[in-house]
N, C-alpha and C positions, 0 to 999 in steps of 0.2 A: 868671714863670720865674726872673728875676734874683734875687728874694727867696729863692726855694727854693734856687737855686744857692748863694747866700751861706751859707745855713744848712747845706747839704750840705758845702760847702767847710770850714766850721768843724768839722763832725763828723769829716770825714776827717782834718783837721789834728790833732784831738784823738786820733783812733785811730791816728795814724802812729807813736806812741811805744810801745815794748813795756811800759813801766811802766804807762802809762795803760790799755793793753789788759788787763794783768793785773788792774788795779783793776776794770775793767768785768766781766771774767770772774768775779772773786770776788763782786762785787755781784749777779751773776746768781743766786747762791744765797740772797740776801737782804741786808737792810741790816746794816751793821756800823760800828763806830767808826773814825775816822781812825787812831787809835793801833793798832788791830788790823791795818788795811790797811798801815800804815807798817812794822809789825814785820817784814814779809816783803820789804821793799824795801831794796836795798843802798845807802842814802843817809841823810842826816840828815833829821830831821823838817821843818825849813824847806824843804829841797829837795823833799821829798815833797809838801809843801803847795802848791808851785807846780803840780805835776801835778793835784792836786785842784782848784785854781782853774781850770785849763784845761778840765778835764772839766765843771766847774760852769758856767763862762761860755759853753760851747758847748751847754749844756742836756742833757748826757748823764747827769749825776747831780744830785741835790738834797742839800743838807746842812741839818741843823738842830742847833742847839746847846742842850744842856740842862745847865746848870751848867758843868762843865769839859769835858764830853764832846761832841764833834761827831760826829754820826752821818751816814753817807752812804747814799743810796738810789739805785738805778738808775732812770733815766727811760726806760722801755721804748718809749714813744711816739716819743722822739727817734731811737732806733735804727731805728724803722720807716722813717725817711727813707732810710737806707742800704738796707734791704731792698727798698723800693719802687724805688729807683734801680737796684739790681742786677737786679731782675726785669725792669725796662724794658730794660736792656742785654742780658739773656739772651734776651728775646723778639726784640729787634732783630737780634742776631747769629744766632739760630736761623733767623729768616726769611731772612737773607742766605745762610747755608750751605745752606738748603733750595733756594733759587734757583740757587745754584752747582751743587749736585748735579743738579738738573733740567737745567741747561744742559749739563753734562758728559755726562749720560746721553743727551740728545737729540743731541749732537754725535757721540758714539760710534755711535749708531744710524744716523745719516746717513752716516758714513764707512764703516760695515761693509756697507751695502746697496748 
């Protein structure tokens, strides 16, 4: 569990920044070059590369260099960590609210009879 938590923490850290979320969003349509990704970011290329490194070091993207062009590709399996965690949380809270609703309904029935 601790190992999974560490990975999940890194993914959430990487996704906490709007620039990195925009990169993930764009890569959802398919691989593209760092230059193309950086073109839409309001910062210098070296600053943008720091965001790319955070995404890559947390396993959300893969990069490959061919000549002078570095291409980024989304690692969808890594995003599955977030989806799995969110589903777990959704299930947990759904069960809790169901129990609360049952408790309130039973309480109301007891007090009205």
